[in-house]
N, C-alpha and C positions, 0 to 999 in steps of 0.2 A: 160177627161171629158165630159160630154154629155150639152149640152147647156140647158135641161131641171134640171140637178142637179145645174146651176146656177140660176135660174129662182127665182123672189120674188112675189108672195109667193112661197112656194115650194107645189108642187102637194099633195093632201089629201093621208094620207096611205091607205093604201087596210083595206078593213073591218071597218072601219070608223063608228062608232056609231055615232045618231045626239047630243047626251050631248059631246062627245068630238069633234064632228066638231063645238057646239058651244066656245067653251071652245078656242078651235085654233083658231078660228075666233075674238076672242076678244082680245088673243093675238096678232097677226099680228097688228091689226088695232090699238094697243099699242105703239107696236114696230115701226110701223108707223111713229106713231105724237112723239115718242121721235127722230125718224132720221130727221125729219123735222123738228123739234124745233131747234136741231142742226144745221143742215144746213140754217135755218135763222140767226142764232147766229154766225155762221162762214160765212153768206156772210155780215152781220150789220159790223161785224171787217174787213172785207176786204174792204168796204165802206169807213168806216172810217179811215184806214189806209189811201186809195186812197187820200179821203182828206187832211187828215194830209199831205202825201206827196206832193198834189200839194202847200200846204201853207208854207211849209217848202223849204228852197235854200240850196241843198246839194252839195258840193262841195269834189273832190278828189284832195290832193297835193299829185303828183310824181315827181319824179326825184330821182338822186343818194343821199345815203349816205352823209350828210354834206354838201348837195346843200343851206341849209337855209328854207324848210319847216317847223321845227319846228318854227324858229326864226320870219317866215312870219307869222304863224298865231297868235305868241304874238304880234305883231305890229298890228294886226286884232282886238284882246282883246283890246290893250290899245284905239284903235280908238271908238271901238264900244260897249264892254261892259268892261269898266276900273274898276268898284268893283269888277267885278269877279277875274279880273287879280290881284289886288292889296290884295285882299285874300287869294292870293295863296303865297304871300311874303314872310312868312318862312319857306314854303318849296323850294323856291327857294333862300334861304340862304343857306339854307344847300348843294346845287346842287355849290354855288358858292365859298363854302369853299373847298368843294372835289376836283371842278376844280383847286384849288388853291394848295391845299396839293400836288395832285396828279403831279403838275407842280412840285413844289418842289423837290418831291421824283424820279421824272424823273431824271432830275439834280444829283440829289445825286449821284443814280447808275451811272448816265452816266460819272461825274466825276473819281467816282473810280475805274472804268474800264479803264479812258483814262487815269491814272496816273499809272494801275496796270501796261499797254501795256508801257507803255513811260519806264516805269522803267525795264522792261523786254528785252525790245530794244532800251537800249540808244545809241542816235544819228544816229537814221534811218529817212533817208530822203524819200524814195520810197512810202510812202504810205504803210498803213495795212488796216487789214479786222477786222469792229466793227461787233459782233453778237450778238445780241439777241432773246430769244424768236423765233428762227425759220427764220428771220428775216437778213439778210447780207447787208450790205453798204460796196460799198468803200471808204475809207474816205483817202482824205492826212492827211500827218503829219503836225501837227498843229507847224504855223509856230514860236510860242515860244515854242515849245516843252520841256518841262517838264523836260526832263531826259537831256536836253542841259543848265539847269542852271538857266531856264527861267519858264516864263509862271506860271500857279497854281500848287503851291508845295504842293505833298502829304501831309506835317502838316497843310497845309489852308483846304485840302478835309476830316482832322482829326476831324479838327477844327468842320467845319459846319454839318459833320454829328451827332458828340456827340454833339450840341448845336438844331439841328433841330430833333433829333431820338424820340423826342416824338409825332411828327405828325403821326408815322407809327400807333402810338394806335388812333387818330385822322381820321385817312383814315378808321381804322377798324368800329370805331361809327358810322359815317357817311355810309359807304357803308349798313353797317347792318340797318340801321332807313330807308335808302333808298330804302331795298328791303323787309324790313317788311311786307309791301301789297303782297307779293307772297306770301310766305309760311314762318312761325317761325323758320321751320326748314328747312331753305335754309342755303349752306352753303358758307359764306363768303371767297372771294378767299385774298389770303398772302396778305399782304400791302406791300411787298416788290415787288416793280418796277423792274421787270424780264427781260423788254421788252422795249423798245423805245416809249411807248406809250402812249399818252396825255391825261389830264384831262379828256377826252371825251370820253376816252376805243379806241379812234381813232388812229392809229399808226402816229407817228411824220415822222416817214417815207415816208407815202402816200402824199408826197408832196415833198419840198422843203428839206427835209431830205431823200429823195431819193437821194440829191446831184442834186446841181445845176449845170447846164451843161449837167448832163446824159440825151441821148435822147432814150428813145424807141421806138419799132418798128412802127409806124404810121402809117403803109399803108392799114393798113385796116379802117383808119378814115375816107374815103370816103364809104364804103361798109362795108360788113357782116352782121352779125344779130345777134339777141340774141331772146333766146327763154326765153318766161317768166314762162312758166312750168318747165322748169328745171331750171330757172336764171343764167343759164352759157351761154356764147359768146359760138359762133360756132368758134368748133375749139382750142377752149381754155382747156386746163389741168386743171384747177383751180389755185388756191394760198394756200398759208400758211395764215389760221387763225390770226387775232392779239387779242389778248387780252385785255380786259379793264372791267371797268363798266358796266352792263345793269341790266334793273330793269324792269317787266314787264310793258305791255304797258298799260293804261286806266289812271284813277284820283287813285287808291288807296295810290300810295306814296305821293302825295301831299294831302290827308284827312288824311292822320297821321299826319302832323303837322297840321290842322286845327281844330277846334270844335267838327268834329264827326270822323268816321272810326274806331274808337277806343274804349275800354273799359276806365276807369278809369283808373286804376291801371298801364294799360299796357303806357298809354298816360303819367303819372307821372314819370314812369321808364324812359321812352322814354326822357320826357323834360331833367330830371335829367343826363343825356348821353351827350345830346345835350348841354348840360350847360356848363359839364367839357369838350369838345372836344372845345367850343368858351374860355375857360378859360386857354388852352392849347396852341390857335393860339394867344391868344393876348399877354402872356407870350414869345412867338417865331416870332411876328410880327418883329420886333426890323433884328432880326439873318435872317429871309425871303427879310427882303427889303437889308440887306448888300448882301446876298447872290444874289439877281439878277442885284444890283447895282456895284458888284466886276469885274471889266473891264476885267480880267484873263476868268474869268468864261465865260462872253460875249465872248472873242476871242474863246476860247473853241469850245463852242458852233456852234458861226459863220464858224469856219475853219472845222467843219464836217458838215456842211450843216444844222442844223437843226433852223428853224425860228419861236422858239416856239410861240413871239410874232401875227404869223399869224394864228396860231391854233386858233378853237373855244374854247371857256371857258379861256381866256387868262388872266390873271388877277392880274400875279406878280409885273406889273406897278403901281398896286394901293397896296401892301400888305401891308402898315401900316393902310389904311383904312379899309378895305375887313377884314382881322383879329383882327381889336378893337374889343373888348366884348363888346360895345354898336352900332355893323355895325347893320344899316336893308339898305336891296339891295335898289337900285334905278329902275326905269325903264331901265335906260342902262345897267345896271347891271343884269338884268334878262333877256332882249333882249341877251346879252351877255353870260349868264351861257349854259352849254351843258351839258345833259345828253341822253348815247344813250338808247332807250327803245327798246323792243322785241314786236312782233310785229302789230298789227294794233289799233290806236288810235282814239277812236270816240269822237269830240269834240261838246258838243251840247251850243251852245250860245246862250242866249238869249238876244235880240239886246237893248240898251240902250238909244240910238238914237229917238230922236224926230221923226222921219221918220219913222223907221219899230221897233217902242217901241214894246216890248214884241214879235216879228216876232221873230223867231228861225231860225238860218241859221245851219245846221250840217257840218262840216269840218272832211273828214277821213285822219287823218295821217299816212300813211304807211309806213313801214321801207324800206329805201334805197340800203341795200347792197343786194348782189346777190342774197345770200340764203333766201332772203324774197321775192320775188319779184313775185314768183308762188301766194303770198296771193292777189295781188294787182285786177287779174281778177274779184273774186266776186263782184266788187266793182265798175265796169264798168257800172252795170246797175241802170238804178235810180239813176243818179247823175245829176246835174242843166249843170256841167262846171269844166274842168279838169285844175288844173293849175300846168304848170310840170316847174318845178326848175332846174336852170342849172348852176354850177359853171364858171364864165368865166375863173376865175383864174385855173383851171383843166388842162389847154390848155400844164402846164408842171409836170404834176401831174399822177401817178400812181396808178392804184385802191391798195386798200389793200387786198382785197380777190384776186388778181392777179397782181402780179407788172410786167407783161409783156404786159400789157393791161392799155394805154394813158386813162384818165379819160374824156376827149374831145371826144375822139373818142369813148368810150363807151356812152357819154351823145349823139351821132349823131345816133348811133345804137338804143340805147334805144326809141328816142324819133320816129322813122323810124319805130318801133313794133307797140309802142301806137298808132302811126297816122294811121296807116294801119287796126287796131283793127274793125270789120264791128259793134261790138257790141257798138262803139263810134258813129256810126254815127249822131246821132242826138243831141251830146253832142260838145258844145262851149270850142273850145280849147285857152289857154292864156298861153302864154309863158314868164317867167320872169328869164332874165338876172342877174344873182346876183354875189356878191362881186366882183364888179366893182372898190371898192376901195383897193383890193391885186392885179386886174388887171394892173392897172394905176402902183402900187408900182413893182409889177413885172417889167412892160416892161419900166419903168425908170428908174429902176435900172440895165436895159441892155441885159436883158433875149427876146430873138427874137423872138418874134411869128412865124416866117415861117420857122426858124429852126425845130419845133413841127409841124407844120401842112405845110408843103409844096405847096400847093396849092394858098396861103394867098403870094398875091404878091404887097400890100399895103406899107404904112409907118409903123413903130414900134412904134404906140400910141394908146391911147385909142379909139379916134372916129374912128380910122380907121379898128380896130380889131373889135369895134362891130358893126360896119355896115356888117362887111363882115360876124359873126357870125348873126346878122339879117336875112341878103340876107341866108345864107346857114339853117338855120333852116325852113323857108319862103318855100326855094323852095324843101324841103324834106317834107314839111308838103303839099303841093301842088301836088308830084308824088307821093305820099304813101296813101295820103286819101280816101276811096273808092266813096267819090261822094264830090263834091266842099263846102266848109266851110270856113267863113273867120274866122283868126287868130287874135290873140290879142298878140300882142308883146310889154314887156317892159323891163326895166333896172334899176338897182335899187343897194345900199348896204344894206339888211336887218336890220343892225346894226343902222343906222343912221334913226331916227324916222321923220324927215322931208321929205327927199326925197322918201322913202315908204308908207309914207303915202299921198302922190298926186299918186303913184301907184294904194294904194288899193282904193283910192277914185274913179280911173276910173277901176279897175276892180268892185267894188260894182253898179256904172253906168251901168254898162255891162251888168252884171248878170242880176239886176232887170228889166232892158228892154228888154231885153231876155227872161226872166220868163212872163215878160206883155205879149209881144207878144205870145208865146206859149200860153197863156190863153183866146189869141183873146181880150184882155182886150184893146188894141191900137193895 
C-alpha cells in the first residue's frame, strides 16, 4: 500500500464537482473534530490515571504458596483498615469452619487407610507405603501397630466415622458457598478426602508430612534458575498436582457473606445453608474435640510424620469454640484462617489511620505456586515496592508441585530471578523471613538445618540460621540486581500480631519515605 493511500485527508477523487468538494471538506472537518475530541478525552484520562497512581501506594506481594503473603496482608488491614477487616468476619467464619472440617475429614481418611493396611499386613515392622491422590510417602510402621493388639482400633475408627460423617455435608455446603462467586454452575468437588490434603488445599505431605528426616537433593540450593514464563524450574520435570479447595481471586467470595454481592433470594438461601452447617458443627463439636484429644490418633499421625498443628488453617485445638453455634472469629482466627485463591487478587485499602487517612494503598497478592508465577510479570511495572515472603520453615520441606525440589532452594532461585529483572530496577525490595515460630520448633526438636543446607556451618539455633538466611538473600540480591539498591530485611511470624505490627510499621515508614523522595517532596 502506497503512502498516498494512508494520507489524511485522502486526495480528492477525479472529476469532483464543487458541490461534492464542499460536502467532502465538511465531512473531513467533522471527522477531525471528533478525532481531536477523542484524543483530548484519552489524554485527560491518562493524566488523571498518572496523577492517581502518583497518589496511590502500590505494593506487590511475592513468594511461594503458603509463605504468608495473605496473612501479612490481613495484618496490614488490622493495623490500618480495621473496619474493613472486621466487616469480613462472616466470610472468614466460613473459611475457619472449612479449615476445621477438612482437617477432620483428612484424619478420618488417614485412620481408615491406616487400619485397613495394618489389618492386611499384621505384625509388619519394616515400613510400608501410604499412597493417596498420586502422592506416595514412606511411612514407618506405627509403634503401636493396630494389627498387634494396641494403638487405634478399627472399632474406634468406625465409631469416629459414624459420629462425624455429617461433616461431609458441611464441607459440601461451605465449598459451594465459597465458590459461588465463580459461577453458579461451578462443580463442587467430592467431600471425600481422598488425598492427604490440609484444610487449605495444600498437601500435608508438603512439609513434615513428607516424612521428617527425609533429605531431598539440595544440590541446586546454591544455583539453578527459575523461568517465570513457564513457572517451572530449569531441569525439573514437574510434579503431581495436589487437590484442594480453590476459590477464584477477588472479593466475590467475601461479598457473598456481606451486605451486597448477591440478590436477596440467593442470600437468604445461602444463609439457610450456612445456618444448617453451623448446627451440624455444633452437634459434632464434642466428637471433633475427642478425635483430636485421642492419644492413639495423635500417635498414629505423629508416627506417620503428619504435623497438622504446623499447617496453615489449623483449628482442631479450638474445636469446642470454633464449632459452637455462637462462634464469631477473633482477629487471631482470621489471621490463621487459610483459603487458597486462584489468580491475582487486587486489594484497594483506604487508610483509616490519621496519618494517611483517605490515602489508597493497593496490594497485588499473586498466586505463589509454580503454575501461577507467569502471571507475576505484568505487575512488575508501576509498583512502588515488592514484599518478598520466605517461609523459613521450608528448609526441610518440598514443593507440592515437584517433590524433588526443596522449598528453600526454590525460594533462593525465585529470589535471584526477581532480583535480576530489569523491569524492577527502580522498585524498592523488602524481604520478610516468615514462620520464625515453626523454624524454632523444628530446630529445637532436633532437625538439623545443615543436613538440608550443606553450606551452613553454624549452630542449630534460630539466631544462627536466621543470620545465615539474611546474609544469603542479601548476597543474592547484591549479585543479581542490575544496579545497586538498598534491601530491607525483616523476620517475623505473620500470625503473631505484636511481632508483625513492628515489621509492618517499618515497612510502611520505608515506603512513605521512598515515595516522598521519588516525588522530590523531601
